[in-house]
C-alpha positions, 0 to 999 in steps of 0.5 A: 131424186135426191137421197138424204142420209140422217145418222143418230149420234146417241144410237148410230141409227141411219135413216135415208129419205129418197125424195125430190130436190124440190120437196122440203125436208122435215125441220126436225127428223127424230130417230125411231129408236131413241127419239133423239134428233137425227143429223144430216150426213153429207156426202160428195156428189156423185159425178160420172165422167164419161168419154176419154181423157187426153194423155199417153194412157188414154185407151181409145178403141180402134174406131175412135183412133181412126176418127182422130187420125182423119181429124188430124189429117184434114186439120193439116191439109186445111193448115197447108191450103191456108199457107198456100192461099196466104202465099198466092194472096201475097203474089197477087198484092205484088201486082198482075205481072208477078202473079202471072210469073208465079202462075207460070212457075207454080201452076199446080199451086195455082189450081190447088188455091182455086180449088180450096177457094171453092171449098171455102178454104181461104188464107188468112 
């Protein structure tokens, strides 16, 4: 439902119509006191912003802070996993011997790489 306000310029009488935005307003609206033509008064749209705004002064409740921290931690873990996957893939491209030497020096990286591949985290 929309609210339409009309004001009489001569006597300052105001009338408000509440009706559907689909319905057409009357072409000429007359003032009930002086019977002169009323003019529509326009206001800016009422906009309500919900949610938090990024920035220093954004106040988040503790649950939102925990969620944000968990998201940032997960993003960092994925980023590190992608870098390690890129490194392993680069060694694989060098050949089987280079991969075997790398896997002997860094068995934990190969293990993490295989785990991340199972999770769906791949290199770029």
